[in-house]
C-alpha positions in Angstrom: -133.7 -47.9 114.2 -135.5 -49.4 117.2 -137.8 -48.2 119.9 -137.0 -49.6 123.4 -139.6 -49.9 126.1 -138.0 -49.3 129.5 -139.0 -51.6 132.3 -140.6 -50.5 135.6 -138.8 -50.9 138.9 -135.3 -49.9 137.6 -133.9 -46.4 137.2 -134.4 -45.3 133.6 -131.0 -43.9 133.4 -129.4 -47.3 134.2 -131.2 -48.8 131.2 -129.7 -46.2 128.8 -126.2 -47.0 127.2 -123.5 -45.5 129.4 -121.8 -43.6 126.5 -124.9 -41.4 126.0 -124.9 -38.0 127.8 -128.1 -36.2 128.7 -128.5 -32.7 127.2 -131.3 -30.1 127.9 -133.7 -29.3 125.1 -133.1 -25.6 125.8 -129.5 -26.0 124.7 -130.2 -27.5 121.3 -129.1 -25.5 118.2 -127.3 -26.3 114.9 -123.9 -25.7 116.4 -124.5 -28.3 119.2 -122.5 -31.5 119.0 -125.3 -34.1 119.0 -122.9 -37.1 118.9 -123.7 -39.5 121.8 -126.3 -37.1 123.2 -129.8 -37.9 124.4 -132.7 -35.6 125.1 -135.6 -36.4 127.4 -139.2 -35.1 127.4 -142.9 -36.0 127.8 -144.9 -36.5 124.6 -147.5 -33.7 124.6 -148.5 -34.2 120.9 -148.4 -37.2 118.6 -149.3 -36.7 115.0 -150.3 -39.3 112.4 -148.1 -41.2 110.0 -147.7 -39.4 106.7 -146.4 -41.1 103.5 -143.5 -39.4 101.8 -143.0 -42.1 99.1 -143.9 -45.7 98.5 -141.2 -46.9 101.0 -140.9 -44.0 103.4 -143.1 -42.4 106.1 -142.7 -39.5 108.6 -144.2 -38.8 112.0 -144.2 -35.6 113.9 -144.3 -35.5 117.7 -143.7 -32.7 120.3 -141.9 -33.4 123.5 -141.6 -31.2 126.5 -138.9 -31.2 129.1 -140.3 -31.5 132.6 -137.2 -30.9 134.7 -137.9 -27.8 136.7 -134.2 -27.4 137.5 -133.5 -26.6 133.8 -133.4 -22.9 133.1 -135.0 -21.5 129.9 -138.3 -20.1 128.7 -141.3 -22.4 128.5 -141.4 -22.5 124.7 -137.7 -23.4 124.6 -138.5 -26.6 126.5 -141.0 -27.9 123.9 -139.6 -29.0 120.6 -140.8 -30.6 117.3 -139.3 -34.0 116.7 -139.5 -35.6 113.2 -139.1 -39.4 112.9 -138.6 -41.2 109.5 -139.0 -44.7 108.1 -139.2 -47.8 110.4 -138.5 -45.7 113.5 -141.6 -43.6 112.8 -143.7 -46.8 112.3 -142.4 -48.3 115.6 -143.0 -45.0 117.5 -146.5 -44.9 116.2 -147.3 -48.4 117.5 -145.5 -48.2 120.8 -145.7 -44.6 122.1 -148.7 -42.8 123.5 -149.3 -39.2 124.4 -148.1 -38.7 128.0 -145.3 -41.2 127.8 -141.8 -40.0 128.6 -139.2 -40.6 125.8 -135.5 -40.2 125.4 -134.1 -39.7 121.9 -130.6 -40.2 120.6 -128.9 -40.2 117.1 -130.6 -37.0 116.1 -129.5 -33.8 114.3 -130.8 -30.3 114.8 -132.3 -28.1 112.0 -133.8 -24.7 112.1 -137.6 -24.7 112.6 -139.4 -22.7 109.9 -142.6 -22.6 112.1 -141.1 -21.4 115.3 -142.9 -18.0 115.2 -146.2 -19.6 114.3 -146.2 -22.5 116.8 -144.2 -20.7 119.5 -142.0 -23.7 120.1 -138.3 -24.3 120.1 -136.5 -22.5 117.3 -134.9 -25.8 116.2 -136.3 -29.2 115.2 -134.9 -32.6 116.0 -134.6 -34.9 113.0 -134.3 -38.7 113.6 -133.5 -40.2 110.2 -130.1 -41.8 110.6 -129.4 -45.5 111.1 -128.2 -44.9 114.7 -131.4 -43.0 115.7 -133.1 -44.6 118.7 -136.0 -43.9 121.1 -136.2 -45.1 124.7 -139.8 -45.1 126.2 -140.9 -44.9 129.8 -144.6 -45.8 129.7 -147.0 -43.8 131.9 -149.3 -46.2 133.8 -150.4 -44.1 136.8 -153.5 -42.0 136.7 -152.4 -38.4 136.3 -153.0 -36.1 139.3 -153.8 -32.6 138.3 -153.3 -29.4 140.3 -155.5 -26.4 139.6 -154.7 -22.7 139.9 -157.0 -20.0 141.2 -157.7 -17.3 138.8 -156.0 -14.6 141.0 -152.8 -16.6 141.0 -152.1 -16.8 137.3 -148.6 -15.9 136.2 -147.6 -14.7 132.7 -146.4 -17.5 130.4 -147.3 -20.3 132.9 -149.2 -23.3 131.6 -152.0 -24.2 134.1 -155.2 -26.1 134.7 -158.2 -24.1 135.9 -161.8 -24.3 136.9 -164.2 -21.4 136.4 -167.8 -20.3 136.1 -168.8 -19.0 132.7 -169.9 -15.3 132.8 -169.7 -14.7 129.0 -169.2 -16.9 125.9 -169.4 -16.8 122.1 -170.0 -19.8 119.9 -167.0 -21.2 117.9 -166.3 -19.3 114.7 -164.1 -20.0 111.7 -160.7 -18.2 111.7 -158.8 -17.3 108.5 -156.8 -20.5 109.0 -158.0 -24.1 109.6 -159.0 -23.6 113.3 -162.3 -22.7 114.9 -162.0 -20.1 117.7 -164.1 -19.9 121.0 -164.0 -16.9 123.3 -165.3 -16.9 126.9 -164.9 -15.3 130.3 -164.7 -17.2 133.5 -164.5 -16.4 137.2 -164.1 -18.3 140.5 -164.1 -17.6 144.2 -161.3 -15.1 143.8 -163.8 -12.8 141.8 -161.3 -12.4 139.0 -162.8 -12.3 135.5 -160.4 -14.0 133.0 -160.9 -14.1 129.3 -160.1 -17.3 127.5 -159.4 -17.8 123.8 -159.5 -21.4 122.5 -158.2 -22.6 119.1 -159.1 -26.1 117.9 -159.7 -27.5 114.4 -162.6 -29.7 115.4 -165.9 -28.3 116.8 -166.1 -31.3 119.2 -162.9 -30.2 121.0 -164.4 -26.8 122.0 -166.3 -26.1 125.3 -169.9 -27.3 125.1 -171.3 -24.3 126.9 -175.1 -23.8 126.8 -175.7 -20.8 129.1 -174.2 -18.4 131.5 -173.4 -20.1 134.8 -172.0 -23.3 133.2 -168.8 -24.6 134.7 -165.7 -25.4 132.7 -162.5 -27.2 133.5 -159.6 -26.2 131.2 -156.4 -28.3 131.1 -153.1 -27.0 129.7 -153.9 -23.4 129.0 -151.2 -20.7 128.9 -151.5 -17.4 130.7 -150.6 -14.5 128.5 -150.4 -10.8 129.5 -152.2 -8.5 127.1 -153.1 -4.9 127.7 -152.2 -5.4 131.4 -154.7 -8.2 131.7 -154.1 -12.0 131.9 -155.8 -14.0 129.1 -155.8 -17.8 128.9 -155.0 -19.4 125.6 -155.2 -23.0 124.5 -151.9 -24.7 124.0 -150.6 -28.2 123.0 -152.4 -30.9 124.8 -155.4 -28.7 125.6 -158.6 -30.3 126.8 -161.9 -29.1 128.2 -164.7 -30.5 130.2 -168.0 -28.6 130.8 -170.6 -29.1 133.5 -174.1 -27.8 134.0 -174.1 -25.1 136.7 -177.5 -26.0 138.3 -177.2 -26.7 142.1 -178.3 -30.2 142.8 -178.1 -31.4 139.2 -176.2 -34.4 138.1 -172.5 -33.8 137.7 -172.4 -35.0 134.1 -169.2 -34.0 132.1 -169.7 -32.7 128.6 -166.7 -33.7 126.6 -165.8 -35.5 123.3 -162.8 -37.2 125.0 -163.2 -40.9 125.6 -160.7 -40.9 128.5 -160.4 -38.1 131.0 -159.5 -37.8 134.7 -162.5 -37.1 137.0 -162.6 -38.1 140.7 -164.4 -37.2 143.9 -162.2 -34.1 144.3 -163.2 -32.8 140.9 -166.9 -33.5 141.8 -166.5 -31.5 145.0 -164.9 -28.6 143.1 -167.8 -28.5 140.6 -170.5 -28.5 143.4 -168.6 -25.8 145.4 -168.5 -23.6 142.3 -172.2 -24.2 141.6 -173.1 -23.1 145.2 -170.8 -20.1 145.0 -172.1 -19.0 141.6 -175.7 -19.3 142.7 -175.1 -17.3 145.9 -173.5 -14.5 143.7 -176.3 -14.5 141.2 -174.0 -15.5 138.3 -176.4 -18.2 137.1 -180.0 -17.2 136.0 -182.6 -18.7 138.3 -184.7 -19.4 135.2 -183.7 -20.4 131.7 -182.5 -17.5 129.5 -184.4 -18.9 126.5 -187.8 -17.6 125.4 -190.5 -20.1 124.2 -192.2 -19.4 120.9 -195.3 -18.4 122.8 -193.4 -15.6 124.5 -191.6 -13.9 121.7 -192.1 -10.2 120.6 -191.5 -8.6 117.2 -188.1 -6.9 116.6 -186.6 -8.5 119.7 -183.6 -10.7 120.0 -184.0 -13.9 122.0 -182.6 -17.4 122.6 -184.7 -20.4 121.6 -184.6 -24.0 122.8 -186.3 -26.3 120.2 -186.2 -29.4 118.1 -185.2 -29.5 114.5 -187.9 -31.1 112.3 -186.5 -30.4 108.8 -184.0 -28.2 106.9 -183.8 -26.9 103.4 -181.0 -24.9 101.6 -182.6 -21.7 100.3 -179.6 -20.3 98.4 -175.8 -20.0 98.8 -176.2 -17.7 101.8 -179.2 -19.1 103.6 -180.6 -22.3 105.0 -184.1 -22.8 106.3 -184.6 -24.7 109.6 -188.1 -25.8 110.6 -188.3 -26.1 114.4 -190.8 -26.3 117.2 -190.8 -26.2 121.0 -194.4 -27.4 121.7 -195.8 -23.8 122.2 -197.6 -21.7 119.6 -196.4 -18.3 118.6 -199.2 -15.7 119.3 -198.3 -13.9 116.0 -199.0 -15.2 112.5 -195.8 -16.7 111.0 -194.4 -16.4 107.5 -195.1 -19.4 105.3 -192.3 -20.6 103.1 -192.7 -23.2 100.3 -189.7 -25.6 100.6 -188.7 -27.7 97.6 -189.3 -31.4 98.5 -186.3 -32.7 96.5 -183.7 -30.8 98.6 -185.5 -30.9 102.0 -183.9 -33.1 104.6 -186.7 -34.4 106.8 -190.5 -34.4 106.4 -191.9 -31.9 103.8 -195.4 -31.7 105.4 -197.1 -32.1 108.8 -200.6 -32.4 110.2 -202.5 -29.1 110.3 -202.3 -29.0 114.1 -198.5 -29.6 114.2 -197.9 -27.1 111.4 -199.4 -24.3 113.5 -196.7 -24.9 116.1 -193.7 -24.9 113.6 -191.5 -21.8 113.1 -189.2 -21.1 110.2 -185.7 -20.0 111.1 -183.5 -18.5 108.4 -179.8 -19.2 109.1 -177.2 -17.1 107.2 -173.5 -16.9 106.3 -171.1 -18.6 108.7 -173.9 -20.4 110.6 -174.7 -22.3 107.4 -171.6 -24.5 107.9 -172.9 -25.6 111.3 -176.4 -26.1 109.9 -175.0 -28.6 107.4 -174.1 -30.9 110.4 -177.6 -30.8 111.9 -179.9 -33.7 111.6 -183.7 -33.7 111.9 -184.6 -34.7 115.4 -181.6 -32.8 117.0 -182.4 -30.6 120.0 -181.0 -27.1 119.5 -180.2 -23.9 121.5 -180.2 -21.0 119.0 -178.7 -17.8 120.4 -179.5 -14.2 119.4 -182.4 -15.0 117.1 -184.3 -12.0 115.7 -188.0 -11.9 115.2 -188.7 -9.7 112.2 -192.2 -8.8 110.7 -192.6 -8.8 107.0 -192.2 -11.6 104.4 -190.4 -9.2 102.1 -187.3 -9.8 104.2 -187.5 -13.6 103.7 -185.1 -15.1 101.2 -186.4 -17.5 98.6 -190.0 -16.1 98.6 -191.6 -16.7 95.2 -193.4 -14.0 93.3 -196.6 -16.0 93.6 -196.5 -15.6 97.4 -198.1 -12.4 98.6 -196.0 -10.0 100.8 -197.2 -10.5 104.4 -196.1 -7.3 106.2 -197.3 -8.4 109.7 -196.2 -12.0 109.6 -193.2 -12.9 111.7 -190.0 -14.7 110.5 -187.0 -15.6 112.6 -183.5 -14.7 111.4 -180.1 -15.9 112.6 -177.8 -13.4 110.9 -174.1 -13.9 110.2 -171.3 -13.2 112.7 -170.9 -14.1 116.4 -171.7 -10.9 118.2 -173.8 -11.3 121.4 -173.0 -15.0 121.4 -175.0 -15.6 118.1 -174.9 -19.2 117.0 -176.4 -22.7 117.3 -175.6 -25.6 119.7 -176.9 -29.1 119.7 -178.1 -30.1 123.2 -177.3 -33.5 124.7 -180.2 -35.9 125.3 -179.6 -35.8 129.1 -180.1 -32.0 129.2 -182.8 -30.8 131.5 -184.2 -28.6 128.8 -184.4 -31.5 126.4 -186.2 -33.7 128.9 -188.7 -30.9 129.4 -189.3 -30.6 125.6 -189.8 -34.3 125.4 -192.5 -34.2 128.1 -194.3 -31.5 126.1 -194.0 -33.3 122.8 -195.5 -36.5 124.4 -198.8 -34.8 124.7 -199.0 -34.3 120.9 -200.7 -36.9 118.8 -198.7 -38.7 116.0 -199.0 -37.2 112.5 -201.6 -39.2 110.5 -200.2 -41.7 108.1 -201.8 -40.1 105.1 -200.7 -41.0 101.7 -201.6 -37.4 100.6 -198.4 -36.3 102.4 -196.3 -38.0 99.7 -198.6 -36.7 96.9 -198.3 -33.1 98.1 -194.5 -33.5 98.5 -194.2 -33.7 94.6 -195.5 -31.1 92.2 -198.1 -32.4 89.7 -196.6 -33.2 86.3 -198.7 -30.5 84.6 -197.3 -27.8 86.9 -193.8 -28.9 86.1 -194.4 -28.7 82.4 -195.9 -25.2 82.8 -192.9 -24.1 84.9 -190.5 -25.3 82.2 -192.5 -23.6 79.5 -192.4 -20.3 81.3 -188.7 -20.5 81.8 -188.0 -21.3 78.1 -190.1 -18.4 76.9 -189.1 -14.8 76.4 -185.6 -14.9 75.1 -183.9 -16.7 78.0 -180.7 -18.7 77.6 -181.5 -22.3 76.9 -184.2 -22.7 79.5 -182.0 -21.3 82.3 -184.3 -18.5 83.4 -181.7 -15.8 82.7 -180.5 -13.9 79.7 -177.8 -11.3 79.1 -177.9 -7.9 77.4 -174.8 -6.1 76.2 -175.1 -2.3 76.3 -171.9 -1.6 74.4 -171.8 -0.2 70.8 -169.1 -2.6 69.6 -169.8 -4.3 66.3 -167.7 -7.5 66.4 -167.9 -11.3 66.2 -167.5 -13.3 69.3 -164.1 -15.0 69.9 -163.3 -18.2 71.7 -161.4 -18.0 75.0 -158.5 -19.8 73.4 -158.3 -17.1 70.7 -158.6 -14.4 73.3 -155.8 -15.7 75.5 -153.4 -16.4 72.6 -153.7 -13.7 70.0 -155.5 -10.5 71.2 -154.0 -7.4 72.8 -155.7 -4.9 75.1 -159.3 -3.9 74.1 -162.9 -5.0 74.2 -164.1 -8.5 73.1 -167.4 -10.4 72.9 -167.4 -14.0 74.2 -170.1 -16.7 74.6 -169.3 -18.6 77.8 -170.5 -20.5 80.8 -169.7 -19.7 84.5 -167.6 -22.5 85.9 -167.0 -21.2 89.4 -166.7 -17.9 91.4 -165.1 -16.4 94.4 -166.0 -15.5 97.1 -168.6 -18.3 97.6 -170.0 -16.4 100.6 -171.3 -13.4 98.7 -171.3 -11.0 101.7 -167.5 -11.2 101.4 -167.6 -9.6 98.0 -168.8 -6.3 99.4 -165.7 -4.0 99.9 -164.8 -0.4 100.6 -162.8 1.4 97.9 -160.9 4.7 98.2 -160.8 6.5 94.8 -157.8 8.6 95.9 -155.3 5.9 96.8 -157.2 3.0 95.1 -157.0 0.9 98.2 -159.6 -1.8 98.8 -160.5 -3.1 102.3 -163.1 -5.4 104.0 -166.1 -3.8 105.6 -165.6 -4.0 109.4 -168.0 -6.5 111.1 -170.4 -5.4 113.8 -168.3 -7.0 116.5 -165.2 -4.8 115.6 -167.3 -1.6 115.3 -169.1 -2.3 118.6 -165.7 -2.7 120.3 -164.6 0.8 119.1 -167.9 2.3 120.4 -167.7 0.4 123.6 -164.2 1.6 124.3 -165.2 5.2 123.6 -168.4 5.0 125.7 -166.5 3.5 128.7 -164.2 6.6 128.7 -167.2 9.0 128.3 -166.6 12.2 130.3 -168.2 15.6 130.3 -166.0 17.9 128.3 -165.8 21.4 126.9 -168.0 21.9 123.8 -167.2 24.5 121.2 -169.6 27.5 121.0 -171.1 26.2 117.7 -172.4 23.2 119.5 -175.2 23.0 122.1 -174.8 20.2 124.6 -178.0 18.3 125.5 -178.6 15.1 127.5 -180.7 12.2 126.2 -181.4 8.8 127.7 -182.0 5.5 126.0 -183.2 2.4 128.0 -180.6 -0.3 128.4 -181.5 -3.9 127.8 -180.9 -7.0 129.9 -181.4 -5.2 133.2 -178.6 -2.7 132.8 -179.4 0.9 133.9 -179.9 3.6 131.2 -176.9 5.8 130.4 -176.9 9.5 129.7 -175.8 10.3 126.2 -174.4 13.6 125.1 -176.4 14.9 122.0 -174.8 17.8 120.3 -176.8 19.6 117.6 -175.3 22.5 115.6 -176.5 25.9 116.8 -176.8 27.0 113.2 -179.3 24.3 112.5 -181.3 24.9 115.7 -182.3 28.3 114.4 -183.2 26.8 111.0 -185.6 24.3 112.7 -183.7 21.5 111.0 -182.0 20.1 114.1 -183.2 16.6 113.2 -181.1 16.7 110.1 -177.7 16.4 111.8 -176.3 15.9 115.3 -173.1 14.7 117.0 -173.4 11.9 119.5 -171.0 11.3 122.4 -170.8 8.4 124.8 -173.0 6.0 122.9 -172.7 2.3 122.1 -173.2 1.0 118.6 -176.6 -0.2 119.5 -177.6 3.1 120.9 -176.3 5.0 117.8 -178.4 2.7 115.6 -181.5 3.6 117.7 -180.8 7.3 117.2 -180.2 6.8 113.5 -183.8 5.7 113.1 -184.9 9.2 114.2 -182.1 11.6 113.1 -181.1 11.8 109.4 -177.3 12.3 110.0 -175.3 11.2 113.1 -171.6 11.8 113.5 -170.3 9.8 116.5 -167.6 11.5 118.6 -165.5 10.7 121.6 -164.2 12.8 124.5 -160.6 12.8 125.6 -158.4 15.3 127.4 -161.5 17.5 127.9 -162.1 17.9 124.1 -164.3 16.3 121.5 -162.8 14.3 118.6 -164.1 12.2 115.8 -164.0 8.4 116.4 -161.3 6.3 114.9 -162.0 5.9 111.2 -162.1 2.1 111.6 -165.6 2.8 112.6 -168.2 4.6 110.5 -167.8 8.4 110.6 -171.4 8.9 109.7 -174.8 7.1 110.2 -177.7 7.9 107.8 -180.6 5.7 108.8 -179.4 2.1 108.2 -176.5 3.3 106.0 -173.0 3.7 107.3 -170.2 5.6 105.7 -166.5 5.1 106.2 -163.4 7.2 105.6 -160.0 6.2 104.3 -157.6 6.3 107.2 -154.6 6.8 104.8 -156.1 9.7 102.8 -158.2 11.5 105.4 -157.1 14.5 107.5 -160.0 14.1 109.8 -160.7 16.9 112.4 -163.7 18.0 114.3 -164.5 21.6 113.2 -167.5 23.8 112.6 -169.3 22.8 109.4 -170.7 25.5 107.2 -174.1 24.8 105.6 -175.9 27.0 103.1 -179.7 27.3 103.6 -180.3 25.5 100.3 -177.7 22.8 100.7 -178.8 19.2 101.4 -176.9 17.7 104.2 -175.5 14.4 102.9 -172.5 12.1 103.3 -170.4 14.0 100.7 -171.0 17.4 102.3 -170.2 16.1 105.8 -167.1 14.2 104.6 -165.7 17.4 103.0 -166.5 19.4 106.1 -164.5 17.2 108.4 -161.6 16.3 106.1 -162.7 12.7 105.6 -161.9 10.9 102.3 -165.1 9.1 101.7 -164.9 5.4 100.7 -167.3 3.9 98.2 -169.0 0.6 98.5 -168.0 -1.8 95.7 -168.8 -5.4 94.8 -165.7 -7.3 93.8 -165.8 -10.9 92.4 -163.5 -13.3 90.5 -165.3 -15.5 88.0 -163.9 -18.5 86.1 -165.4 -18.7 82.6 -165.3 -21.6 80.2 -166.2 -22.5 76.6 -165.4 -25.5 74.5 -161.8 -24.3 73.9 -160.4 -23.0 77.3 -161.1 -21.4 80.7 -160.4 -17.8 81.7 -160.4 -15.9 85.1 -162.1 -12.5 84.9 -163.0 -9.8 87.4 -166.3 -8.2 88.1 -165.8 -4.8 89.7 -166.3 -1.6 87.8 -169.5 -2.8 86.1 -170.8 -5.0 88.9 -173.8 -2.8 89.7 -174.8 -2.8 86.0 -174.3 -6.6 85.8 -176.7 -7.3 88.8 -178.9 -4.2 88.5 -178.1 -3.6 92.2 -176.0 -0.9 93.7 -173.2 -1.9 96.1 -174.5 0.6 98.7 -178.0 -0.9 98.5 -176.5 -4.4 98.9 -174.8 -3.4 102.1 -178.2 -2.9 103.9 -180.9 -4.5 101.8 -181.7 -8.2 102.0 -183.7 -7.8 98.8 -180.6 -6.7 96.9 -178.5 -9.4 98.6 -181.1 -12.0 97.6 -181.1 -10.9 94.0 -177.3 -11.3 93.7 -177.5 -14.8 95.4 -180.4 -15.8 93.1 -178.5 -14.8 90.0 -175.3 -16.6 91.0 -177.2 -19.7 91.9 -178.8 -19.8 88.4 -175.4 -19.1 86.7 -173.5 -21.6 88.8 -175.9 -24.0 90.6 -174.4 -25.8 93.6 -175.4 -29.2 92.1 -175.3 -30.6 88.6 -172.5 -30.7 85.9 -170.8 -27.6 84.7 -171.9 -28.4 81.2 -175.5 -27.7 82.2 -174.8 -24.1 83.3 -176.4 -21.5 81.1 -174.5 -19.8 78.2 -173.9 -16.1 78.5 -173.0 -13.5 75.9 -170.6 -11.1 77.6 -168.4 -8.1 76.8 -164.9 -8.3 78.2 -162.2 -5.7 78.5 -158.5 -6.9 78.4 -155.9 -4.7 80.1 -152.5 -4.7 81.7 -152.6 -3.6 85.4 -150.7 -0.5 86.4 -147.3 -1.1 88.0 -147.0 -4.4 86.1 -143.2 -3.8 85.7 -142.5 -6.1 82.9 -144.6 -9.0 84.1 -146.6 -9.0 80.8 -149.8 -10.1 82.6 -153.1 -9.5 81.0 -156.2 -9.1 83.1 -159.9 -9.2 82.1 -163.0 -7.5 83.4 -166.7 -8.0 82.5 -168.1 -4.7 81.2 -171.3 -3.3 79.6 -173.3 -6.5 80.4 -176.5 -6.9 82.4 -178.1 -10.1 83.6 -181.9 -10.4 83.6 -183.9 -13.1 85.3 -187.3 -14.4 84.3 -188.9 -12.6 87.3 -187.6 -9.2 86.2 -190.2 -6.8 84.8 -190.0 -6.4 81.1 
């Protein structure tokens, strides 16, 4: 099964055996007679060799037919090709992406991934002895053509240049890919959204601020909601440039070989000048130095990472500086030397310039890749006063209400995330000039001494942990609140011999899901027993944004009084009039701050109102009438709390509520008034338990609040509650160390068979009537 390299200077067809007949890729199917047929296409993807057995390998490649005269949709012209054995090895050695190949001796089989990869519905299999590949090597530098953004056609694969007017940092999808979203424009003034899927972070656009310029190769134009969107496709690549006029045209890319000539340079400089003339690029940096931050304000920070420390399973501490001193007193956090990457102490002068940044949830994965010394751009950072909101604070540290801490919360709303800046960045060069004016930290041996706790303190700490009934020095103990009088059973006995009922076990926690504990918070409908994820802020903000964009003055029923209110918009946008609609009934009771409807507001504006009004029901106007928002968004805001309704069980309608003078207006009363089936917050976890005999998967749901001594509703808004859950799970199942060292727990379990089991004979287990106490809990 050979691979033939065709020679230059002779027509390729003349070098192919005369008995082979060319066939279009678009005509391939299982009924096609593939005898003495050959297909031709350019290699747009080449996978690695994969071992099937000791003496057999497979390689997957994708080829695309380039002949414009061939009819057929674009995805029917790209096909998966699977090569086996020695042919796969020869192909791997001889063929490169971009080469043109012709294949013969193949058979066609139905593609199980056609809907997922949007390629040809059939695959080509080359495994027979007569299978053969003819290769025409590409030696010329490719010449690319670029499409203006106002000339994009649906389903076309194009190359484009554009100025970035919006971007979000890459985030993890539910699959293996990371996803980037951005919007670009060019001299056509078209704004085009782009969605990029790549498995590796380095393959995503390295965008640092609005006004940067991107060059996208091999993106497909897709029509969605009457708008064109660009989506990455096979062979996708991207190069990013700084948008500053007069700056060096330095490509940002992970690719070791890419095409860039004088024409490309001219295009970048033309886009820079045009973007500056249109005011698309800020004249000054969008970042705020530490010396300029204000409490309770979001900002971007350019800084250098000095050290990092994992706080718990949901938070990592980054110690950063930018050479300026914050005018406010900052929260001090005691980091453990043994797990800190980077220096654990600095000179007094330098310490006063260092800020503590707490990074949460999805951003922790990126934080793991950071190294001390990296220069960072941190987007959408929040300055929050009060050390009681800082994770990992020990009880010995006093609460510092007016001290600032910086939080990078989970999610990617408003571009939230972290980027490593290249050494040649103008911002990095400026930071280096500032840092040069600082003296070196003194080479003081006390730095090493203070990095390790004195032995006497370690002994005292261990003594305190082992006292007071804790489980084998772990700092936790369990208490069963059931009235069962029974001997504990082993997990092996429980799984083999026992029917439904309650049992006592002595076990260790081996593992748990989800590892990101915020994912354990769910919404539960008691009527239909459905469980769903809590919508993220990005999704909710989208629903509010859509409603506010279609805001219109409309007829209000007589039981509402329409009033106008204005909230200042941020980032230079003008304020927008909001329709505030209190109940007439409550106006006469002087309780109009208890409950209002709000029309035409964004999520951010609704949250601002929620700080002043006890109950807010967001509404939208359509067809001249008021309606409740889609129940994918909260139907009620009560301070920081949000309440959701079940879309399946609700019969939601905007109607006049009836309140008695003595009735307290709360979520239950309002849900009943508007026909909303209220959903409950629940904590749902799956735990793997073990003892010396066996392992067992159990659920923690109905008694989760008893187990952690934290309500699910409180965990949805309170960092203190969230930190308690994280602290307990880190003690029960530490991220490091052997499973055998995990603390032993005395638990009460309930065994049951789920409803609708239909003869599956499956037994499930839940933890019940058990509470975890930590050493820091009051006795």
